[in-house]
N, C-alpha and C positions, 0 to 999 in steps of 0.2 A: 420287414425291411424298410417300407416306405415310412412307418411311424418312426423308426430309428433315424432315418435322414431328416424328417421333420423336427424331431427333438434336437438333433445335432445343429441344424440350421438355425433353430430359435436360440440355442446356447451360443453359437458363434455370433448371432446378431446382438445378444445381450453383452457379450464380451467386448464386441467392436463399439457398442454404445458407451460402455464404461471407459474404454480407452479414449474415445472422442470426448467425453465429458471431462476427462483429465486434461485435455489439450486447451481448455479454457482457462486462462490465467488472468485473474482480475484482482485489483486492489481497490479498497475504498477508503477515502479520506473525508472526514467531516470537519470543517473549519467553522467555528461559531464564536460569537462574542457572548460572554457571560456577564450580564449587567451586575450581578451581586458582586463578583470579584474584580470586574473591570478588566479581566484578561481575555485575550483571544485564545480559544482552546482548539487544539488539533488532535483528532483521533484517527489513526490509521489502522486498517484491518487488512491482513494478507493471509493467504493460504499458507499454513505451517509447512507443508510438503515443499512448496516452492521456495520458501525462505531457507529451509534445510538444504535443498539442492543447491542453491546459490552459494551458501557458505561452504558446502563441501567442495564445489567447484573452485571457489576462490582459495581455500586453505588446505584442501586435501585431507580433512579430518572431520570427524562427527562433532557436532555442537549440541550442547544441552542448554537451551535458552532459559532454563530455570536456574542456571548458575550465573552469578554476577559477572565473572570474568568473560563468559561467552556472550552475555547480553552487551557488554562494553564493545565487543567486536561488531555486533550488528548495529549498535547505536552509532559507531563511527561510519558505518556504510550509509545508514538513513541520514545522517548529518551531511554527507557528501552529496547524496542524490535527491534530497528534498530541501528546498530553501524558498523562502518568501522575501522579496526585496522591494524596497521603495526608493525612488530617485537613485538607482543604481547601487544602493548599499543594502547588504543583508539585514533583516530585521533580527533582533536577539531572540531566537527560538530556543526556549529552554527544554531540556529533557525532563520529563516528570516520571517516567517509568514505562514499564512494559509488562504484558501478561501473555504467557505462552500457555496454550491448550494443545491437545492432539491435533485439533483441526485448524486453529487460527492463531495468529500472532497479532496482538493489539499493542500499539505504540502510543503513548500519551505525551503530548508536547504542549507548550503555551508560550505566549508572548505576554509578559506581565504588563498590567496597567495600560494596555494599549488595544485600541481597535484597529482593524486593517485601514491603512490610509487609502484614499483615491489613488489610482494608478499602480497599485501593488502588482507585482509580477511574481508568478510562481513557477519554480523549477520542480517537476516531478518526474524523476527518472528512475524511481524505485523498481527494481526487477526488470526494466526495459532493456538494460545492458546485458541481461542474461537470458531473457525469454523474449524472442522475437514477437510473439502473439500477446504479450502482457498488455493490459488495458488497465489504467488507473482512473477511477471515476472520483472527482472531487466535488463534493457539495459544500457550497458557501452560503452562510445565513447569518442573519442577526446584526447586520452593520447599517440598518437604515435603509437597505435597498432590498429588492425582491430576492428570494432565494434562487440560486443558480446552480447549475451543474456543468462541470467542464470535464472533457475526456482527454487524457494524456496517453501517449503510446510512443514507440520507438521513433516515430517521425514528428511528434509533437510533444516535446519535453518541456517547453517553457512557453508560458502564455500569460497575458495580463488577466488579473481577476476582475470579474464584473463588478 
């Protein structure tokens, strides 16, 4: 009986650890300048389950992000929740595409023939409107300044880029 209780306790601990691990919601965005193309490239990575839950909550239906029509819905959401601006005006962030796997969603954007100007401001509210614990880490590099990392969350959605 004692051995059964120990096994049960270990199983419950493992299950609670798995549940706790799922409560960690994070997005990663890399913003870098590509000297070959002259473009500022933006790559976002989000947990697929979080994106699917967001879309289900917003539209009350299942989405298949391998389908172009469903990608368009997520694209509109990203374009509303993620913006880079300079002098109070949004920079022309172009949608390049996205890739969905069972584990993650990658979104590719770029600003053609432009490096980030000094004083650029970033709005990153992706998933923070849906998941209170969502943290978005943005890494910025390649603009003639040192690489930097900025954290965005529900309370800090808009910040100047270093």
